[in-house]
One Martini backbone bead per residue (centre of mass of N, CA, C, O) as a GRO file, in nm:
protein
  284
    1MET     BB    1  -0.186  -2.352  -0.209
    2THR     BB    2   0.152  -2.309  -0.161
    3VAL     BB    3   0.346  -2.097   0.007
    4THR     BB    4   0.667  -1.977  -0.111
    5ASP     BB    5   0.980  -1.924  -0.101
    6ALA     BB    6   1.186  -1.784  -0.344
    7THR     BB    7   1.460  -1.950  -0.207
    8THR     BB    8   1.354  -2.202   0.023
    9GLY     BB    9   1.069  -2.258   0.021
   10PRO     BB   10   0.907  -2.413   0.240
   11GLY     BB   11   0.795  -2.298   0.555
   12PRO     BB   12   0.702  -2.175   0.823
   13GLY     BB   13   0.354  -2.170   0.800
   14ALA     BB   14   0.243  -2.305   0.532
   15ASP     BB   15  -0.039  -2.395   0.618
   16ALA     BB   16  -0.146  -2.115   0.683
   17ASP     BB   17  -0.090  -2.007   0.396
   18SER     BB   18  -0.270  -2.215   0.249
   19HIS     BB   19  -0.530  -2.106   0.386
   20LEU     BB   20  -0.522  -1.824   0.287
   21GLN     BB   21  -0.519  -1.885  -0.013
   22ALA     BB   22  -0.795  -2.038  -0.009
   23VAL     BB   23  -0.963  -1.765   0.086
   24LEU     BB   24  -0.874  -1.646  -0.162
   25PRO     BB   25  -0.907  -1.518  -0.449
   26SER     BB   26  -0.788  -1.574  -0.771
   27SER     BB   27  -0.714  -1.249  -0.789
   28LEU     BB   28  -0.513  -1.355  -0.556
   29VAL     BB   29  -0.155  -1.365  -0.491
   30LEU     BB   30   0.080  -1.537  -0.285
   31GLU     BB   31   0.420  -1.438  -0.189
   32ARG     BB   32   0.745  -1.536  -0.066
   33HIS     BB   33   1.022  -1.305   0.078
   34GLY     BB   34   1.066  -1.394   0.354
   35ALA     BB   35   0.950  -1.108   0.530
   36VAL     BB   36   0.805  -1.080   0.246
   37GLY     BB   37   0.511  -1.000   0.085
   38VAL     BB   38   0.332  -1.090  -0.219
   39LEU     BB   39   0.057  -0.915  -0.348
   40ARG     BB   40  -0.136  -1.021  -0.638
   41LEU     BB   41  -0.286  -0.909  -0.898
   42SER     BB   42  -0.513  -1.144  -1.107
   43ARG     BB   43  -0.653  -0.958  -1.392
   44PRO     BB   44  -0.531  -0.896  -1.683
   45ALA     BB   45  -0.779  -0.910  -1.881
   46LYS     BB   46  -0.899  -0.655  -1.680
   47ARG     BB   47  -0.674  -0.472  -1.572
   48ASN     BB   48  -0.732  -0.527  -1.268
   49ALA     BB   49  -1.007  -0.507  -1.199
   50LEU     BB   50  -1.238  -0.441  -0.931
   51ASP     BB   51  -1.401  -0.664  -0.755
   52ASP     BB   52  -1.553  -0.775  -0.477
   53ALA     BB   53  -1.370  -1.021  -0.422
   54THR     BB   54  -1.102  -0.862  -0.423
   55VAL     BB   55  -1.170  -0.658  -0.198
   56LEU     BB   56  -1.238  -0.878   0.019
   57GLY     BB   57  -0.958  -1.009   0.001
   58ILE     BB   58  -0.799  -0.767   0.108
   59GLU     BB   59  -0.935  -0.762   0.377
   60THR     BB   60  -0.856  -1.047   0.470
   61PHE     BB   61  -0.556  -1.021   0.458
   62PHE     BB   62  -0.527  -0.748   0.644
   63ALA     BB   63  -0.663  -0.869   0.901
   64ALA     BB   64  -0.458  -1.147   0.855
   65PRO     BB   65  -0.155  -1.167   0.827
   66PRO     BB   66   0.123  -1.305   0.813
   67ALA     BB   67   0.350  -1.356   1.061
   68TRP     BB   68   0.607  -1.318   0.866
   69ALA     BB   69   0.501  -1.036   0.770
   70ARG     BB   70   0.675  -0.717   0.778
   71ALA     BB   71   0.598  -0.687   0.471
   72VAL     BB   72   0.425  -0.548   0.169
   73VAL     BB   73   0.371  -0.623  -0.169
   74LEU     BB   74   0.188  -0.456  -0.421
   75ASP     BB   75   0.096  -0.622  -0.707
   76ALA     BB   76   0.069  -0.687  -1.076
   77GLU     BB   77  -0.054  -0.846  -1.342
   78GLY     BB   78   0.100  -0.720  -1.606
   79ASP     BB   79   0.038  -0.383  -1.748
   80HIS     BB   80  -0.158  -0.327  -1.486
   81PHE     BB   81  -0.268  -0.244  -1.187
   82SER     BB   82  -0.555  -0.057  -1.220
   83ALA     BB   83  -0.878   0.016  -1.375
   84GLY     BB   84  -1.074  -0.036  -1.146
   85LEU     BB   85  -1.379  -0.077  -1.160
   86ASP     BB   86  -1.585  -0.330  -1.246
   87LEU     BB   87  -1.840  -0.263  -1.465
   88ALA     BB   88  -1.973  -0.541  -1.495
   89GLU     BB   89  -2.084  -0.516  -1.179
   90LEU     BB   90  -2.288  -0.324  -1.233
   91THR     BB   91  -2.576  -0.229  -1.056
   92GLU     BB   92  -2.888  -0.184  -0.947
   93ARG     BB   93  -2.887   0.056  -0.697
   94ASP     BB   94  -2.969   0.176  -0.421
   95THR     BB   95  -2.880   0.393  -0.198
   96LEU     BB   96  -2.806   0.188   0.034
   97GLU     BB   97  -2.640  -0.002  -0.144
   98GLY     BB   98  -2.431   0.210  -0.229
   99LEU     BB   99  -2.333   0.272   0.053
  100ASP     BB  100  -2.238  -0.011   0.131
  101HIS     BB  101  -2.031  -0.047  -0.102
  102SER     BB  102  -1.845   0.189  -0.030
  103MET     BB  103  -1.789   0.097   0.265
  104MET     BB  104  -1.649  -0.161   0.190
  105TRP     BB  105  -1.404  -0.021   0.058
  106HIS     BB  106  -1.318   0.135   0.303
  107ARG     BB  107  -1.266  -0.108   0.494
  108ALA     BB  108  -1.057  -0.255   0.317
  109PHE     BB  109  -0.848  -0.016   0.282
  110GLY     BB  110  -0.826   0.036   0.592
  111ARG     BB  111  -0.680  -0.230   0.656
  112LEU     BB  112  -0.426  -0.145   0.511
  113GLU     BB  113  -0.358   0.142   0.617
  114GLN     BB  114  -0.429   0.060   0.944
  115GLY     BB  115  -0.229  -0.141   0.979
  116ASN     BB  116   0.089  -0.330   1.071
  117VAL     BB  117   0.168  -0.334   0.756
  118PRO     BB  118   0.364  -0.244   0.534
  119VAL     BB  119   0.308  -0.089   0.202
  120VAL     BB  120   0.418  -0.167  -0.130
  121ALA     BB  121   0.375  -0.030  -0.447
  122VAL     BB  122   0.325  -0.130  -0.789
  123LEU     BB  123   0.335   0.093  -1.072
  124ARG     BB  124   0.144   0.027  -1.378
  125GLY     BB  125  -0.010   0.180  -1.591
  126ALA     BB  126  -0.312   0.161  -1.474
  127VAL     BB  127  -0.423   0.424  -1.225
  128ILE     BB  128  -0.762   0.411  -1.189
  129GLY     BB  129  -0.968   0.504  -0.988
  130GLY     BB  130  -0.979   0.243  -0.784
  131GLY     BB  131  -0.673   0.210  -0.823
  132LEU     BB  132  -0.598   0.479  -0.687
  133GLU     BB  133  -0.737   0.413  -0.418
  134LEU     BB  134  -0.556   0.182  -0.354
  135ALA     BB  135  -0.276   0.313  -0.378
  136SER     BB  136  -0.338   0.544  -0.160
  137SER     BB  137  -0.340   0.316   0.082
  138THR     BB  138  -0.056   0.310   0.065
  139HIS     BB  139   0.270   0.393   0.179
  140ILE     BB  140   0.436   0.302  -0.079
  141ARG     BB  141   0.532   0.426  -0.420
  142VAL     BB  142   0.615   0.259  -0.720
  143ALA     BB  143   0.704   0.376  -1.044
  144GLU     BB  144   0.662   0.338  -1.376
  145PRO     BB  145   0.662   0.486  -1.690
  146SER     BB  146   0.360   0.361  -1.764
  147ALA     BB  147   0.222   0.521  -1.562
  148PHE     BB  148  -0.123   0.619  -1.501
  149TYR     BB  149  -0.358   0.890  -1.396
  150ALA     BB  150  -0.716   0.864  -1.299
  151LEU     BB  151  -1.064   1.021  -1.268
  152PRO     BB  152  -1.349   0.921  -1.457
  153GLU     BB  153  -1.621   0.972  -1.301
  154GLY     BB  154  -1.704   1.254  -1.412
  155GLN     BB  155  -1.765   1.128  -1.709
  156ARG     BB  156  -1.988   0.907  -1.572
  157GLY     BB  157  -2.173   1.037  -1.342
  158LEU     BB  158  -1.978   1.013  -1.091
  159PHE     BB  159  -1.838   0.923  -0.773
  160VAL     BB  160  -1.629   0.864  -0.558
  161GLY     BB  161  -1.609   0.545  -0.326
  162GLY     BB  162  -1.290   0.445  -0.219
  163GLY     BB  163  -1.139   0.725  -0.083
  164ALA     BB  164  -1.030   0.963  -0.259
  165SER     BB  165  -1.143   1.227  -0.119
  166VAL     BB  166  -0.925   1.174   0.119
  167ARG     BB  167  -0.641   1.078   0.001
  168VAL     BB  168  -0.557   1.243  -0.252
  169PRO     BB  169  -0.549   1.538  -0.140
  170ARG     BB  170  -0.308   1.458   0.056
  171LEU     BB  171  -0.109   1.430  -0.198
  172ILE     BB  172  -0.222   1.684  -0.422
  173GLY     BB  173  -0.478   1.822  -0.366
  174VAL     BB  174  -0.783   1.940  -0.430
  175ASN     BB  175  -0.747   2.093  -0.701
  176ARG     BB  176  -0.623   1.848  -0.859
  177MET     BB  177  -0.861   1.659  -0.821
  178ALA     BB  178  -1.077   1.845  -0.952
  179ASP     BB  179  -0.943   1.843  -1.232
  180MET     BB  180  -0.965   1.539  -1.288
  181MET     BB  181  -1.283   1.522  -1.262
  182LEU     BB  182  -1.374   1.756  -1.452
  183THR     BB  183  -1.154   1.701  -1.717
  184GLY     BB  184  -0.985   1.415  -1.728
  185ARG     BB  185  -0.710   1.422  -1.620
  186VAL     BB  186  -0.384   1.296  -1.710
  187TYR     BB  187  -0.120   1.133  -1.549
  188ASP     BB  188   0.188   1.067  -1.569
  189ALA     BB  189   0.462   0.942  -1.419
  190SER     BB  190   0.618   1.208  -1.389
  191ASP     BB  191   0.386   1.397  -1.291
  192GLY     BB  192   0.295   1.218  -1.057
  193HIS     BB  193   0.563   1.231  -0.903
  194ALA     BB  194   0.574   1.548  -0.872
  195ILE     BB  195   0.283   1.558  -0.697
  196GLY     BB  196   0.276   1.260  -0.516
  197LEU     BB  197   0.185   0.960  -0.623
  198SER     BB  198   0.487   0.903  -0.586
  199HIS     BB  199   0.817   0.816  -0.448
  200TYR     BB  200   0.907   0.636  -0.698
  201LEU     BB  201   1.115   0.634  -1.007
  202VAL     BB  202   1.158   0.392  -1.251
  203GLY     BB  203   1.222   0.161  -1.459
  204GLU     BB  204   1.139  -0.058  -1.674
  205GLY     BB  205   1.080  -0.344  -1.476
  206GLU     BB  206   1.179  -0.220  -1.166
  207GLY     BB  207   0.954  -0.216  -0.942
  208LEU     BB  208   0.978  -0.480  -0.781
  209ALA     BB  209   1.270  -0.470  -0.693
  210LYS     BB  210   1.239  -0.197  -0.541
  211ALA     BB  211   1.011  -0.293  -0.347
  212LEU     BB  212   1.171  -0.524  -0.218
  213GLU     BB  213   1.398  -0.346  -0.105
  214LEU     BB  214   1.217  -0.168   0.074
  215ALA     BB  215   1.075  -0.387   0.231
  216ALA     BB  216   1.334  -0.506   0.363
  217LYS     BB  217   1.398  -0.252   0.525
  218ILE     BB  218   1.135  -0.236   0.677
  219ALA     BB  219   1.156  -0.525   0.811
  220SER     BB  220   1.425  -0.440   0.976
  221ASN     BB  221   1.281  -0.297   1.162
  222ALA     BB  222   1.139  -0.206   1.436
  223PRO     BB  223   0.825  -0.279   1.517
  224VAL     BB  224   0.764  -0.016   1.687
  225THR     BB  225   0.830   0.179   1.458
  226ASN     BB  226   0.627   0.088   1.244
  227PHE     BB  227   0.384   0.136   1.426
  228ALA     BB  228   0.428   0.444   1.468
  229VAL     BB  229   0.409   0.520   1.169
  230LEU     BB  230   0.117   0.395   1.114
  231GLN     BB  231  -0.044   0.497   1.384
  232ALA     BB  232   0.075   0.781   1.494
  233LEU     BB  233   0.144   0.975   1.265
  234PRO     BB  234  -0.139   1.032   1.137
  235ARG     BB  235  -0.257   1.142   1.406
  236ILE     BB  236  -0.069   1.373   1.446
  237ALA     BB  237  -0.121   1.520   1.172
  238GLU     BB  238  -0.447   1.560   1.264
  239SER     BB  239  -0.375   1.718   1.504
  240SER     BB  240  -0.307   1.913   1.734
  241PRO     BB  241  -0.019   2.027   1.850
  242SER     BB  242  -0.061   1.945   2.155
  243GLN     BB  243  -0.142   1.659   2.091
  244GLY     BB  244   0.098   1.576   1.911
  245TYR     BB  245   0.328   1.613   2.113
  246LEU     BB  246   0.221   1.404   2.317
  247LEU     BB  247   0.217   1.158   2.130
  248GLU     BB  248   0.513   1.167   2.057
  249ALA     BB  249   0.628   1.135   2.343
  250LEU     BB  250   0.492   0.863   2.401
  251MET     BB  251   0.613   0.709   2.160
  252ALA     BB  252   0.915   0.768   2.213
  253ALA     BB  253   0.913   0.618   2.491
  254VAL     BB  254   0.828   0.339   2.389
  255ALA     BB  255   1.051   0.298   2.184
  256GLY     BB  256   1.311   0.374   2.365
  257GLY     BB  257   1.228   0.139   2.592
  258SER     BB  258   1.308  -0.078   2.421
  259ASP     BB  259   1.527  -0.338   2.371
  260GLU     BB  260   1.587  -0.288   2.072
  261ALA     BB  261   1.670   0.010   2.090
  262LYS     BB  262   1.902  -0.026   2.286
  263SER     BB  263   2.065  -0.219   2.110
  264ARG     BB  264   2.090  -0.026   1.860
  265MET     BB  265   2.229   0.207   2.005
  266SER     BB  266   2.473   0.046   2.113
  267ALA     BB  267   2.584  -0.024   1.829
  268PHE     BB  268   2.626   0.268   1.735
  269LEU     BB  269   2.815   0.369   1.975
  270ASP     BB  270   3.023   0.117   1.902
  271GLY     BB  271   3.043   0.099   1.576
  272ARG     BB  272   2.825  -0.142   1.456
  273ALA     BB  273   2.677   0.082   1.293
  274ALA     BB  274   2.556   0.247   1.045
  275LYS     BB  275   2.585   0.535   0.880
  276VAL     BB  276   2.469   0.812   0.737
  277GLY     BB  277   2.456   0.897   0.407
  278ARG     BB  278   2.393   1.074   0.120
  279THR     BB  279   2.199   0.819   0.013
  280GLY     BB  280   2.073   0.659   0.276
  281GLU     BB  281   2.247   0.359   0.310
  282GLY     BB  282   2.463   0.351   0.544
  283GLY     BB  283   2.749   0.465   0.548
  284ARG     BB  284   3.121   0.474   0.664
   0.00000   0.00000   0.00000
C-alpha cells in the first residue's frame, strides 16, 4: 500500500513509505498530511483493543518514522480510541513470560514517548486500560466529548503493565490513579480534561482536525527546539535543581547557537515574524 499525501498524492519517499506500511500490521494505517503523519489504530470491531502485533507495530513505526514526518497524529478508526489490552490474547503465562510481555509494552511505548517526533493523540470513546497507557505516552492529547477514561485492572485481579503506574500519576497524581484502580472510577471527557488527562477538549468529530492543526504548528518549529522539548525537558523535570539548571543552560546554548534560531530571531527583530497575541496565535 502506497502512503499518499492527503492533498498532493504520492510524494518523495513514497517507496520507503510503502515499505514501512508493508511491515506494519493491518491494525495500523499510515497517512501523510504534508510534514505530518497520521498513524491510525484500525481494529474498530474490537474497539481498537491492543494485541501484540499492534503494540510491536507501534514500536516498529516509532523506531524509524518516515523522514518527512516532523510530527505524528495518533488517531483511531471508529468510535473508540482503545479499549485496552485485547483480552482474547490472554494466555497462561508464567512469571517470567508475564514480565517479558509487560516490558515489551514498556519498550514500544517508550519508543513513542522518548522518540524525536512529537505525537498528538485524538481521544474519543474508550480510553481505558492499555488504551490509557498508550495515550499517556503521547505528548499532546486532544479529547472529544465521547472520551472516557478508566483503569479496570483492579476489578479484574490484575495490575497495570504498560507503563500506567509511571505515566498516569505524573498527569493526575498518585491518589487519583489509586482511586481509579481501587474503585473502578470512570472519568468522562470533561472531568478527565480538568484533571489533566487531555490538553484540549473539542466538539464531537473535531478531534482529528484540531490534532492536525496542532501537529502542523509543531512541525513548523525548529527541529532543535522540538528535540529539546522531547529529550531535555523531561530529564530536566526529573533532575535535581542544580543539574536541571545546567542542562537547561546547555540546551539553550545549543538551540540559540543554531543557524535556524538566528534566522528566526532576526526575522522577529526586523518585524517579519508574528508577535504573540492573547490567543497565542501569533497576531500582530
